[in-house]
C-alpha positions in Angstrom: 0.0 0.0 0.0 1.3 3.4 -0.9 2.3 5.9 1.8 -0.3 8.6 2.3 0.7 12.1 1.5 -0.3 15.1 3.8 -3.5 15.9 1.8 -4.7 12.3 2.0 -4.1 12.2 5.8 -6.0 15.6 6.1 -8.8 14.3 3.9 -9.2 11.2 6.1 -9.3 13.2 9.3 -11.9 15.6 7.9 -14.0 12.7 6.5 -13.9 11.0 9.9 -14.8 14.2 11.6 -17.7 15.1 9.3 -19.1 11.6 9.3 -20.2 11.8 12.9 -23.9 12.1 13.8 -23.2 15.1 16.1 -21.7 17.0 13.2 -24.9 16.6 11.2 -26.9 17.7 14.2 -24.7 20.8 14.7 -25.2 21.7 11.0 -29.0 21.2 11.4 -29.0 23.4 14.5 -27.1 26.1 12.7 -29.8 26.2 10.0 -32.6 26.2 12.6 -30.9 29.1 14.4 -30.5 30.9 11.1 -34.1 30.6 10.1 -35.6 33.3 12.3 -33.0 35.9 11.1 -35.2 36.2 8.0 -37.7 38.1 10.2 -35.2 40.5 11.8 -33.1 41.6 8.8 -33.2 42.1 5.1 -34.1 38.9 3.4 -31.2 39.2 0.9 -28.7 39.7 3.8 -30.1 36.7 5.7 -29.9 34.5 2.6 -26.3 35.7 1.9 -25.4 34.8 5.5 -26.3 31.1 5.0 -25.6 30.6 1.3 -22.0 31.9 1.2 -20.5 29.7 3.9 -22.6 26.6 3.1 -21.6 26.8 -0.6 -17.9 27.1 0.2 -18.0 24.4 2.8 -20.0 22.0 0.5 -17.6 22.6 -2.3 -14.6 21.8 -0.1 -16.2 18.8 1.6 -17.2 17.3 -1.8 -13.6 17.5 -2.9 -12.3 15.8 0.2 -15.0 13.1 0.1 -14.2 12.3 -3.5 -10.5 11.9 -2.5 -11.2 9.5 0.3 -13.8 7.6 -1.8 -11.4 7.2 -4.7 -8.7 5.8 -2.5 -11.2 3.4 -0.8 -12.4 2.2 -4.2 -8.8 1.7 -5.4 -7.9 -0.3 -2.3 -11.0 -2.4 -2.8 -10.1 -3.0 -6.4 -6.6 -4.0 -5.4 -8.0 -6.6 -3.0 -10.4 -8.0 -5.6 -7.5 -8.2 -8.1 -5.5 -10.2 -5.6 -8.4 -12.5 -4.9 -9.0 -13.1 -8.6 -5.3 -13.7 -9.2 -5.2 -16.2 -6.3 -8.3 -18.0 -7.7 -6.6 -18.3 -11.1 -3.6 -19.9 -9.4 -5.8 -22.3 -7.5 -7.5 -23.3 -10.8 -4.2 -23.8 -12.5 -2.9 -26.0 -9.6 -6.1 -28.0 -9.6 -5.8 -28.6 -13.4 -2.2 -29.7 -13.0 -3.2 -32.1 -10.2 -5.9 -33.5 -12.4 -3.6 -34.0 -15.3 -1.0 -35.7 -13.1 -3.5 -38.2 -11.6 -5.5 -38.8 -14.7 
């Protein structure tokens, strides 16, 4: 397995942090707390307050999630390749045994 670079380590930590249920609850609470601001300030300002940070955070988290998902998929593919290779070896050994005894 290849050694992880700094970005991969960072992506793993962020992914583990944001995958927690309390993180989702905190995000939901933030939106619930933001909701009433529509009544106390200009609607455009209130929407700008929520849209700007959520767009930036979403953009960054999607990139980090794609990184970790890609590496997980590659690791799984490597394992499947190794299993298929071993199964091919076992078939070859079995065929040789059958030829030798037959």
